[in-house]
N, C-alpha and C positions, 0 to 999 in steps of 0.2 A: 478979615483974612482967615480966621478960624472956620467960618462957614464955608468958604470956598474949598478949603482943604478937606473938609468932611465930605463934600459932594464928590470930590475926586477919588476918595477912598471907596465910596459906596458903589460907583459905577463899575469898576473892574470886578468887584465881588459878585455883582448881579450877573455879569457876563460869564463868570466862571461857574456859577451854580445852575445856570439854565440847562435843564436836561434835554431840551428839544433842539439844542444847538447842533446843526448838521455836521459841523466840523468835529464834534466830540461824540458822534454816534455812528457806528459802522453797521448797525442792524437794519437791513432793508425793510423789515416789517414795521419799523418805527420811522422810517424816512417819509416825510410828508409828500415827497415826490414819487414814492413807490407804494402802490395800493396792494395790501395783502390779498393774495389770490390763490385759490385752488382751481386748477384747470382739469376737467374730466369730461370726456366725450362719450362715455359708455352709458349703459342702461342704468336708470336710477332705481329700478325694481328688478332684482335678480331672482330667478326661480331655480330652485335646486330639486334634484331627484330624491326619492326617499332613501336610497342607499347612501352609505358614507362616501364622501368624496372630497374633492378640492377644486379650486378655481383661482383665478387671478384677475386683477384689474390694474390699470395704469393711470397715473395722474401726475401732475406737477404741482409743487407748492413753493412759493417764494418766501416762506417763513419756515422756521422750525415747526415740526408737526408731530402729533401722536395719533394713533388709531386704536380703536377698541370695538369689540363685538358686544352685542346686547345680551347674549345668553351664553351659558357654559358650554352648550353643544356646538357653538360656533367660535372659531378662533382665527386670529389674524397674525401675520408675520411679514415684515418686522412691525413692532409696535410703535416705533418712533423713527424720526429722521431729521436731517438738517435742511435748511433752505437751499434750494437749487433750481436751476432752470431745466435740469435734465429729468427725463421721465423716471418715475419710481414705480416698481412693480410690487403690488401688495398681494400676498397669497392668503387665501382663506380656506380653512378646512372645516368639515362638518361631519357630525356623527349620524349614524343610521337613526331615522326617526322611530320612536316606539309607538307612534300614534297613527290612528286611521285617518284622522282629519289633518288638514294643512296646519303647520305651525309657522309663526312669524317671528322675526328678529330684525336686527339692523346692524350695519357697520357704519361707524361715524369717524371721520377724519377731522381733527382739530388743528387749525393753524392759529397764528396770533391775530385774533380779531376776525377770524373767518372759519367756517366749518362746512363739511359736506356730509350729508346723511343719505345712505343707500338702504332701501327697504329690501329685506331678505324674506322670501317665502319658500319653505320646504314642503313639497307635496306630501300628503298623507300616504301611508302605506296600507292598502286595503288588507294586507296579510299581517299587519302588526298584531302581535299578541297570539299568533297562531302557534299551537303546540306542535310537536312532532306529527307528521302526517300519518294517518291511519288508512291503510289500503285494504280492500276486501281480501279476506283470506289470511290476514296477519294474525299472529299470536303475540299478545302484549302483556307486560307486567302490570297488574292492577294496583298492587301495594307500592307505596313510596319505596324506592330502592334502599334508602337509609334504614327505614323501619324493617324492611324485608331481611336485611343483613343481620340485624339484631335478633329477629324472631327465629331465623333458621340456624343461627350459630349458638344461641344460648339455651341451655337446658338446666333449669333450677330443680333440684330434688325437693320433695316436700320437707317442710319443717327446717329449712336452712335459711329462712329470711333474716334471722339475727346474725348470721355468720358473714355474709358478703353480698355484694352486688356487682354485676358486670356492666351496668348501664353506662358508666363513664368511659368504657373502652370504645364506645361507638360515637361516631361523628354525627353532628346534626342537632345536638341539644346543648344545654348550658352546663358544661362540664367544668367551668372555672378556669379553663385554659384557653380555649379557642374564642370565647366570648366574654367581654367585659361590658360594663355600663357605657364605656366610651365607644364601643364599636357594635353593639347589638343592633343599632338602628340601620346599619349598612346591610347590603345584600349578603345573604348567607344561605346555605343549602337548607331549604325548609322541609324537614321531614314530616311536618304535620299535614301537608297537602298530598293526596294520592297522585299517582302518575296521571298526566293529562295527554290527550291525543286530539288531533283535529281531523274532521271529515271535511273534504274540500270539493269545490266544483269550479268550473271555469266562468269567466266573466261573460262570455258570449251565450251562456245558458241562462243568465239572469232575466227575470221578468219583474215588472213593477209589483210592489207590495211585499208584505212580510212572508216568511217561509215557515215551514214546520218540520222539526226533527221528530221522527218516531223511532223508538227503540224497544226491543223486547228480548228476553233471554229464555233459556231452557228451563229456568226455575218457575216460570209463570208470570214474571214481572213484565210490565210494559208501561211506557210513559211517552208523553208528547210535550215538546218544548218549543215555544215560539222563537223565531230567529229574526233579527232586524232586517228590514229591507236593504238591499245593496250589499249584504255580507257575502264574502266568498268562502267562508268556512264557519264551522261551529266546533268549539272545543267540548270534548266529553271527558268526564272523570267520574269518581265515585263508583268504579266498576267492581263487581263481585269477582273474586278470584276463582279460577278453575271453572269458568262458566263459558257459555257460547251465546253470542248476541247476533241479532239482525238489526239493520238500521236502514232508514230512508230519509231523504230530505226532499220535500215537495214544495213547489211554488203555490201561490194562492189559486192558480188555475187547475192545480192537480198534476202539473208537469213534474216528473221525477228528475231532480238535479243530481242526486247521488244515491246509491244504494249498495248494500253488500252485507257481509258477515265477518265476524272475527271471533277469536277465543282469547281467554285470559289465563294467566298464571298468578301465583302469589299466595300469601298466607293470611291476609287480613283485609277486610272490607272497610277501608277508611272512607270517611265522607268529609267534604268541605263545601260550604255554601257561601256564595260570593258576598263580599262586603268591601267598603271603601277604606283603604289603609290611611286614614287621616287623623289618627288619634296619637298624640305624642308619646304616651306611656304604654302603648300596645303596638307591637310590630304586626302590621297587617290587620285588616278587618275580616269580617265574615264569621261563619260558624266554625269555631276552632276546637281542637282537642277532641274531635268527634270520630266515632267509629261504631261499627255494628258488632254485636256479640256473636254473630253467626260464624261458623267454621271451627270453633273450638271443639276439641275431642273430649269425651268423657271417659271415666275409668272403665265403664262397661262397653266401650267401643262405639257409642253413638256419637252423633255430631249435632251441635247446636244449629238450628235453622237460621238462614239469612233473612234479613229484612223483617225481623220481628221486634227486636229490642235494640235501641241505640243509646249510647251514652256520650256526653260531650260538655262543652262550655256553653255559656249563655247565648241565646239567640236574640234577646232584646234587653234593654235596660232603661232606667229612668232618665239617663243623661244622653244627650246627643253628642256625636253621631252614633247611631245605632249599629250594632254589629253587622246586621244584614242590610243590603241595599235591595232595590226592587227585583233585581236579577236573582239575588240570593233567596228571596222569598219564593220566587217561581221554582227555583231548584229544589227547595224543601218539598214542594208539592210534586215535582217531577220524580223525586226519590220515592214518593209514596207515603210519606209520614202522615199519620192520622191523629196523633195524640202527643201532648207535651206535658211532662211532669216537671214542675219547677220546685227545686229543693232549697231555694234561697231563703234567707231570714228577713226580718222586718225591715232592715235598712234598704234592701234592694229587690225584694220580691215584687213581681208584677202579676196581678190577678186576671190576666187575659192572655191569650196565646200570642206568640210572636208572629204567627201567620194566621190570618183569618181562616176559620173553618176547622181548625184543629180542636179536638177535645182537650180539656185543660184541667189540671189539678195543681194546687199550690198549698201544701199543708203548713208552710212556714217553719223551717228548721234552722236553728242558729248555729249548730256545730255538728261536725261529722264524728267519726270514730265510735268508740264504745258508748260515749254519751248519747249519740243519736240512737244507738241500738237499745239502750237501757232506759235512760231518762226520757227519751222521746219514742218509746216503744210503740205507743198508740199511733203516732204519726208515721213511724216506719211501717206499721201494719197498713195504714191508709195508702202509703206509697206502693206497697206490694200488691194490694188489692186493685189499685188503679192500673198497674202494669198488667196483671192477670186479665182484668176485664178488657183492656185494650187489645190484648192478644186474642182473647175470645171473640171480640167483635171485628177481628181482622183489620185492626187499625194500628199499624206499626207505631211504636211509642219511642219518643226521644226524651230521656231524662237528663237533667243538668242542674248544677248550682250556678255559681258565677264563673269559676275557673274550670269546672269539670275535673276537680282534683280531690277534694276532701270528702264532702258529703256525697258527691257523685261516686267517688272511689269506694266509699263505705257500702252504698247500695249495690255497686257493681260486684264487689266481693261476695255479697250475700246472694245475688242472683246467679252468678256463675257457680258459686259453691253449691247451691241447692240443685243445680242441674247436673252436678257430678263431675265438673271440670277439675282436674288435678290442681291442688293448691299451689304447687310450684309454677304451673302454667298461669294461674290467676295472678301470681306476682309479676309475671312477664307482662300481662295485659295491663296491670296497674302501672308499671313503670313506663309505658308508652307516652305518658304525659310529658316525659323528658323532652320529647321531640317538638312539643308545642312552644309557641313563642312567649316572650316576656309578656306578662299580663295573664298568663295561664300556667305555664310550668313554674315560672319564677314570678312572684308578685312584684308589680312595678313599685309598690310602696316599701319594698324591703331593702332599699339602697343602703341604709345605715347598718342594718344587721347582716346584710348579705352583699358586701361591696364587690365581690369578685366578678359577676355573680355565679352562683352554683345552684344546680337543682338539688333541693333538699329532701324532696318527698320520694325517696327511694323505698324499696320494700323493707329496708332496715329501719325506717323511721315511721313516725306517726304519719298517716293513718294506718298503714298496713300492719305495722308491728303492734298496733293497739287492738285492731279488730281480729286479726288472724288467731292469736293465742286464745282469745275468748271463745271462738268457735271450736278450736281444737280441744279446749278444756271441756266444753259441752259434749263433744264427740266421745270422750272416754276412749275406749278401745276401738271405736268405730271409725268411719271415714269422715273426711271434712264435710261432706254432704250431710252426714248424720248429725253433725254438730249444728249446721245451719238449720236443718229441719227441726231439731229439738228447740232451738231458739225461737223459731217462728211459732211453734205450737205452744210452748210453755211460757214464753216471755211476751212475745208480741200478740199472741192470741189469734193467730191466723188459722183458718179451718184446714183440715186435711184435704178436703175437696179442692180448695184453691191450689194447694201444693201439688196435688196429683194432676189437676188440669194443666197447670203451668208446665210441668214436665212433659206431659203428653203432647201439648201443643208446640213445645219448643224443640223437641228432640226427634231425630230420625235415624 
């Protein structure tokens, strides 16, 4: 009798706990008589135009569903819905493509036990990356507009470097307010890159094969740069201010696709050489914090010649990825550089040029400032002589350390000072490093000591406040140039001929 009673108790419990009992389940997706199904009769591969836009598709799903896009540039709405036999309209929106080649993604709709995946292909935009169009006869600004504002509005009197700086009044650098370690990796106005413009031609003009850009200016410079096959434009930058240019783009057959002339305005010849921005602790790749010394005025009314001496950040390093990509190396040669002076120390110096064919010198200097001038006077002499000989040989020289800040700044003060540029103006040139990205203006290793971050190397701080009073002290009652010359002659041991030749070759 006990055994029979136990069986009677077990049977109803099993019936109650059975989750597949159709009488206790109202979900059609789990009904064995209803097969989960997404019904869609449209294209399974959707092609989008390069410009931003939207579209829609219609489907039905007899289970609850969700929808998602495979990439951030593609979005769907609504993202979920309930089971229904009624058609559902799913809207998708997409951003303008930044790429010349096609890009792919997908839209996936998930039901309970069923899914539908649609392939999305957005056409590439052959004009992606094109700068503002340059037309024949245009007058354009060569200097980055953020840098131009600083240079034209600020006037530092001599011997005021200890008193104040104006650099933090200007947008585009690490002033401790606009940029922090949390947001520096996002897009921001990059004052370190000179203004860029695009020369364009129509698709019906194209011929097979690569093309060639030829440019020349009134100062006697000319250069040729190869353009990839199929391109509809070429961006140009690194323009000398207050100059006049001619340009032409020709196909391999010699057919002229575009030609014209234009003029420039501005205060500074900045340069940037292309690189891949794929390093987490540096915003942007390429040759950074770089500029020509040309254009600065001297106390006696002369002007420093363009395309003779450049200063900047590293162009190569021991660790990949390298600052310059293949295009950047071509741009170095297009600019006309013929020599490289590497001021880096033992940990990161490289004893070969960043671009094949450049004359090269690497004296190995560990520290900038007065230490470089006094303790490393012999190496400073070697640097000066290499610069002078490069200019003598008509090989424009680019000198750099790692950041283009301390050792580079020290040599820059010396060279501009010797040429007779006013000390207050030299301090303006020195502070332009403010506009360079993290990894140059602000060291990426400074997060603990510089959490804001903020650009620390103003004219009020080391190196400038270390080097400048030393030269002023040597000058006595003379000019800043007198102090630099006295240093070169009596401390570094440079010859008077090298000094005289440098001034004669660099000034007009």
